[in-house]
N, C-alpha and C positions, 0 to 999 in steps of 0.2 A: 101838557106841553105848553111851553111859553108861547104867548102870542106876539110879543113885540119882537121886532127884528133883532134889536140889540141884545136881548136876552137870549134869543136862539143863537145868535152869533157867538156869544160868550160860551154857551154850551158846546158849540162846535169847536171853538179854539181850545177849550179844555180837553176835548178828546184828541185833538191834534197834539197837544202838549203832554198827554198821559204817557209817561215813560214805559208803561206796560203795553202801550198800544203801538199802532203801525204809522203814527203821524209822521215820524222822521223820514220813513221810507216812502209813504204815500204822497206827501206834500213837499215839494222841492223848494218852493217859495211860498211864504205865508204873508199875506197883506194885512197885517194886524191894524196898523194905523188907518190905512185907507178904508178897510172894511168897517171899522168902527164909525168912521165919519159917514160912510154911505148908509150904514144901518140907522144911525141917529137921524139922518135926513129922511129916510124911508119912514121912521116912526113919526117924525114931524109932519110929513105928508098925510100920513094916516090920521093923525089928530085933527088936521085942518080939512080933511075931506078932499085932498088933492092928490090921491094916489094915481100913479101912472098906469096902473092896470094890475092884473092878478099876479104878475110876477114881482111886483114892487116889494122890496124887503126880503126876497127869497135869497137863502145863502147858497151861492153857486161856486163850483170850482171849474177851472179850465185846464185842459191838457197842456203839457209843457211845449207843445208845437204851435201855440197860438201867440202871435205878436202882441206884446204890450209895450206901448210907447216908452222909449228910453231904456228898454231892457234887451239883453241878448236872448234870442230865442234858441234854447238848447236842443229841443227835440230829443231829450234823453241822452245827449251825447257830450262827451268831454271835449271832443274835437271842435264842435260848433261853439261850445262855451269858451274855448280858448281862442277861437277866431275873433271873438269880441265885437261882432257886428250888431249894433243896437238897432232896434226897430224904430222907424221914424213915426209910426202911429199904431194905434190898436188895430188888430184884426177886425174885419167888418162885423163878425159875430160878437165880438167883445164889445164893440161900440154899441150895437143893438141891445145887448144884454144890459150895459150900463144905462143906456137911455130908458130902458124899461124899469129901471130902479133895482136891478139885481145887485146883491152885495157879493162881489168877488172876493172870496176868502183865500184862495191859493191856486198855484200852478201845480198840477199833479204829474207824478212820475209815469213813465211809459217805456216800452221797449225802444231801444235806440233806433232812431229814424223811423219809428212806428213799423218796424219790419219783422215782427213775429207775433204769432197768436198765443205764445206761451205767457209772456209778461215778465220774463227775466231781464234784469238790468244789472250788469256786473260793475257799472260805474257809480251808480247812486243807490244801489241796494234794491232788493225785491220785496215789495210789501206782501205779507202773508194774507192768504185768503181768510175772510171773515168767518167762514165755516170751519176752517182748519188751518191754523197758521203754518203748518208744515207743508201746505199745498200752494201751488202757484195761483195767482189771481186771474190768469188769462190776460191776453194782450190784443192789441198793443196799448189799449187805454187802461192799463193796470191800476195806477194810482187812483184814478177817478172812480173806478168800480169799488175799490176798497174804501175810499173816502165816503162815497154814498152809502155803501153797505154799513159802515161803522158810525155813521152819523157825523162825520167831519164836514159834511155839506148836505144840502137837501137835494141839489141836482148837480150832476157832474157832466160837463161837456167834453166829448171826445171826438175822434175822427174814426171813420170806418171805410177801409179800402178793400178789405177781404173778410171783414167780420170783427174789426177791432173795437167796436162798441158792443156788438151782440155776444161775442165770445165771453169777455169778462163779466158782462151782465149775467149770462147764463151760469157761469161757474161760481159767481158770488151771490146768486140768489135775488137779483134785482131785475128791473125792466131795462131793456136797451132798445133804442129806435134808430133805424137807418132811414132817412127820408129819400125821396126821389132826388137823385144827385143834383139836378139843376136848380132845386128850390133853395138851397142854402149856399150862399157864396163862400168860396174858399180863400178869398183874398186875405192875405195876412196869416194863413195856415201853412206851416212848412210842409212842402209837398212830399208824398211818397210816389203817387201815380197821378199825373195830370188827368188821366182818363177815368180812373176809378174812385178817386178820393170823394168822400162825402162826410158831412159833419152832423153828429147826432147827440142826443142827451141820454144819460142814465139816471134812474131814480128809483125809489121804491114803488112808485105807482105810475100807471099809464097817464093819468091826468097831469101829473107834474111834467112828464116828458112832453105831452102835447103843448103845454103852456110854453115851455123853453123852445120847442120846435117852431111854434108860430112866430115868436119873437125873432129868432135867428133867420127865419124866412121872410121877415118883413111883413108878416100878415097880422090881422087883428087877432088878438089873443082873447079867446072866450072860453067859458067853462065847456068841457067836453061832454057831449051827449052820448050816452051808450046806445049802440045799435040793438035792435031786436034780433036775436039769433035764430028765431024760428023760421025755417025755410031757407036760410042762407046755405050756399053751396061751398062746402069745404072739401077741396081736393087733398088727398094724402099722397104725397110723392112716393112712388115705388122705386125699387131698384137700389142704386148706390146710396141715397140718403138714409136707407134703413139698414145698410149692411154694417156688420161688426159693432153693433151697439153693445156697450158693456152692461152688466147686469142691472145697474141702477137706472140707466136710461131705458134699457129694455123693458123695464117694469112701468117706469113713470110715464113714458110716452103713450102706450096703448091705454093706460088708466085715464089719462087726460082726454084722449079721444073718446073714450066711453062716456065721460062726464059731459063733454061737448055734445055728443049725439043725444044724450038724454034732454038736453036743452032744445032739441027740435031742429038742429042743423041737418042738411042732407049731405051725407058723406059719400064720396066716391074715391076709389083707388085710381091714382093717375100714373100710368107708365108713359113717361115723357122721353121719347128718344132724343130730344134736344139735350138732355142731361148727359147721355152718352156721347153726343156730338161735342159737347163742351170738353169732356174728358179726352177725347181723341185730339181735339185742337190743342190742348195743353201739351201734348207730346211734341209739338213743333216749337213751343216757347211760350213765354208769359209776357203779357202786356206790362204787368206790374214790374217784373224784373228788368225789362228793357228800359222802362221809363225811370226807375230808381237809379239804374246804372248811368243814365244820361245826367242825372242830378249830381251824382257823387263820384263820377270817374276821376276827375282831377284831384278831388279831396283824398280819394283812396290812394292815388299814386304817391301822395306825400305822407299820408298819415294812416295807412292801413293797419299798422301795428297798434294804434291807439283806438281802434274800433272793435267792438264785440266781434270776435272771430267768426262766430256762426252768422251774424248779420253781414259782415264783410265778405265772407265766402258766398253768400246768397246773392249779394249785389253784383259780385264780379262775374257771375254766370251771364249777366246781361250783355257782356262784352262778346259773348259767343253768338248772339242772335243778329242775323243780317237784317239790313233795312228791307230787303225784299220779303223776308219771312215776317217781319213785324207788320208790314203793310197787308200781307195776305191774312194774318191773324185779325187785324183790325176790320178788314172788309168782311171776313167770315163772321165776326162777332156782330157786326151791324145787321147782316142777314139773319142771324140766329136771334137777336133781340126782337126783330119784327115778328119772327115766327113764334117766339115764346109769348109775346104780347097777344097774338091771335089765339094761341092755345089757352091762355088764361082768361079770355074774354067771357067764357061761359061759367067761370068760377068767381066767387067773391074773394076767396084766399086759397093759397096752397100751403099746406102744413107739413112740417117735418121737425125732427129734433133739431134744436139749435146746434148742439155738439153731440157726437155719438159717444162721447166719454165724459166722465166727471173730471174735475181738476186733478192733474197728476201731482204726485208729491214733488217737492223741489229736488230731492235726491234722485228722483227717477229721470230727471232731464239734465243731470250733470254731464253725461256723455253725449257727445255731439250727434251720434247716430240715434240714440234714444230720443234726444231732443227733436230732431227732424221728423221722426216717425209720429210722435205725439203732436208736433206742430201741424203736420199734414192732416191728422185726424180732426183736430180742433177747427181747422179752417175749411174742411171738406164741404160741409153743408152751407156755411155762411157765405162762402165765395159765390155761390149760385146767385144770390141777390145782387151782388156787384156786377158780375159778368153779364147778367141779363138786364141790368139797369132797372131794377125793381125797387120797390119800397118794402121794408121788412121790419118786424119787431120780434124781440125775444121776451117771452113771459116766464117768470119763475113758476115751476110746478110744485105742488105739495111735496114737502120733504119726507114725511113719514119716517123721521129719524135717520134719513140718508143725507148724502151730500147733495148740493143743489144741482138741479138740471133745468133746461130751458125748453120751451115750446116755441118754435119759430113759425110765424105766419108771414107769408109773402103776398104781394099784391101788385097789380100792374102799376107802371110808372105814372105818377099823377093822382093815384088813389090814396094818398097819404091820410087825409082826414077820415075817409071811410074805413081804412085799415085801423086807425087809432080808435074809432068808435067801436069796431068789432073787438079789438084787443081789450077795451075797457069792459065790455060785456063778458068776455072770456075770463078776464081777471077776476070778476066777481064770482064766477063759478067756483074758482079755486080759493076763495077767501076763507 
C-alpha cells in the first residue's frame, strides 16, 4: 500500500473514475484539485516532521448533507439543489477534519433528506453494494459506505439518526460508529431530527473510526488501545432484537457470540422490558417524523412532486402528530433513557445483530410496500441506540462466503472510548 497521501489519493480517485465501478453514484461531488493540494501539503508536513496528528493525510469523504463553504448542501435532494442556498462556511466537523490534515476527496450520495435505511436515491442513482452490486447499500449514508468499502476513501463521515451509519456499514461489510450524540457538534449538517441526529465515521477498521471520531469531537486523537475482553460483561438483548433473523444473520450472530465467549467475556441474556416500552411508545408517533415534518412542511407544500415519493409520504405523516402527543413522547423518552442507563450500568456492552436481514436486492424494494417492510427491518435494532441516547458500533462479522452481516455493541452515553476499545478487541477476534 502506498504510504504517501498523494499516492493514496490518486489510487482513490482512480477507483472513483473507474467506469466499471460505483464512483459516479457513490460520489456526487469530487474535490480533485483541492484534495491534491491538501495531500501534497500533508506529505510536505510528513517530510518536515510537522504532522498535525494521526489523521493527517488520510483520505476522507463526507456525506452530502455537510456544509462546504460556497456550495449548495443538497442532502441527496434535487429540491435543495434547485433552491441554490450556498453555505457560508464549512460544517464544524468539516472544519475540524481539515484542521487535522484530512484530505477531503468527495461528497457522497445518500437517501434523500437522510430519511430511509435502504439507501435508494431516485435522483442521483443508487450505488451498488460492494458485496453484490444488485443489492442496496443501506442508508441513509449509502455513498459513504460504498466509497469506504470500495477504497474510494479511507474513512467516510456520515450521520446517524436511526442507524444511518451502522446500517450501511453492516450491509457493506465495514465498521460504523455512532457516538454519544452530544459529543460531536451537528452545526452545518442538514438536519433530519434535532433530537436524534448524530455524526459518525465508517471505515474498514475500528482504529480508523476512532481517529476520525476524536477529531470531530474536538478531542486529542491518539492510537486506540484494545481492551482486555476477559471478564467483561456482555449482555445479549433478548426479545424483539432477535426476532425474524434471516438465515445468514441467524447463523453469523450466534457464531460471533461463541467466539467472543471463548475470549473470556461473561455473557448474560438480557430481557429488557424497556425495549417493549419503546415499541409501545412508537404507536403514538415518532419524534423523528414530527421533527422532519417541521423542517420540510413548507418545502413539501410547494415541491412534493419533486421529492422521492416514499420519503415524501413518510414526512407528511408528521403533520398528523399533535403538539401534546409530541411532548408526551419526549417526556416518556427522557424517563426511559434514565431507566436504560441504570439497566446498562452493570454491563460493559449490550449486543445484538446490527440488522436482522442482509442487504435486500434493489428489485426487492421497487414496490413501496416491500420497501417499507424492509426499511422497518433494517432500522429495527439500530433505532434502539438513538432512542435511548446510547453510543454504538457495528462490526463486520466473518463472511464465510455469505453476504455481510454486522454485530452491534451498545454502551451507556459517554462510554465512547471504552466501547471503541472493546470493539477493537472484538474486531481482532474476527480477523
